[in-house]
C-alpha positions as CSV (number, residue, x, y, z in Angstrom):
1,V,-8.2,-19.4,9.0
2,R,-4.4,-19.8,8.9
3,I,-2.4,-17.2,7.0
4,G,1.3,-16.6,6.8
5,I,3.3,-13.4,7.1
6,R,7.0,-13.3,6.2
7,Q,9.2,-10.2,6.7
8,I,12.2,-10.1,4.3
9,A,15.2,-8.0,5.1
10,G,16.6,-5.7,2.3
11,L,20.0,-6.4,0.8
12,I,21.7,-3.3,2.2
13,A,20.1,-2.1,5.5
14,R,18.6,-5.3,6.7
15,R,16.3,-3.7,9.2
16,I,13.2,-5.5,10.5
17,V,11.4,-5.1,13.8
18,C,9.1,-8.1,14.7
19,H,7.0,-8.4,17.8
20,A,5.1,-11.5,16.8
21,T,6.2,-15.1,17.4
22,P,5.6,-18.1,15.2
23,G,2.1,-19.5,15.7
24,S,0.8,-16.3,17.4
25,A,-2.7,-15.1,16.6
26,A,-3.3,-12.0,14.4
27,R,-6.3,-9.7,14.5
28,T,-7.5,-7.0,12.1
29,G,-5.3,-3.9,12.5
30,L,-2.8,-5.6,14.9
31,R,0.7,-4.2,14.5
32,F,3.1,-7.1,14.6
33,G,6.3,-5.5,13.4
34,M,7.8,-2.9,11.1
35,I,10.0,-3.0,8.1
36,K,12.6,-0.3,7.3
37,F,15.0,0.7,4.5
38,G,13.9,-1.4,1.6
39,S,12.8,-4.5,3.4
40,S,9.4,-6.1,2.5
41,T,6.6,-8.2,3.9
42,E,4.8,-11.1,2.2
43,L,1.2,-12.1,3.1
44,I,0.4,-15.8,2.4
45,L,-3.3,-16.4,2.0
46,P,-5.3,-19.6,1.6
47,A,-6.2,-20.6,-1.9
48,E,-9.9,-19.7,-1.8
49,Q,-11.9,-19.3,-4.9
50,D,-14.0,-16.5,-3.4
51,L,-11.1,-14.6,-1.8
52,S,-11.3,-10.9,-2.7
53,I,-8.0,-9.2,-3.1
54,E,-8.4,-5.5,-2.3
55,V,-5.0,-4.0,-3.4
56,S,-2.9,-4.1,-6.5
57,T,0.9,-4.4,-7.1
58,G,2.8,-1.3,-6.1
59,E,-0.1,0.2,-4.1
60,R,0.8,1.9,-0.8
61,V,-1.0,0.4,2.2
62,W,-1.3,1.6,5.8
63,C,-1.5,-0.6,8.9
64,G,-4.9,-0.9,10.4
65,R,-6.5,1.2,7.6
66,S,-5.9,-0.7,4.3
67,P,-7.7,-4.0,3.8
68,L,-5.5,-6.3,1.8
69,A,-8.0,-9.1,1.2
70,I,-11.4,-10.2,2.3
71,L,-11.8,-13.9,3.2
72,P,-15.2,-15.5,2.6
73,E,-17.6,-15.9,5.6
74,R,-17.2,-19.3,7.2
75,Q,-19.8,-21.1,9.2
76,P,-18.7,-22.1,12.7
77,R,-17.8,-25.8,13.1
78,T,-20.2,-27.8,15.2
79,D,-18.2,-31.0,15.7
């Protein structure tokens, strides 16, 4: 499953640390970077009808501990 992650620098401090590269693989709980001083991160998920969003707007989340969404189980491809 392809997802997107975008780190956005804040207007004043503009502090982002990113260890990932475009196209790199992500795993559950993997730390790929850090945002500081008002910067933010966007998670771009596929449009799946049975995607379960596990957090709400404004909720504080913790790397490796807070599930953001649960993707539906997929059957392995056999072609």
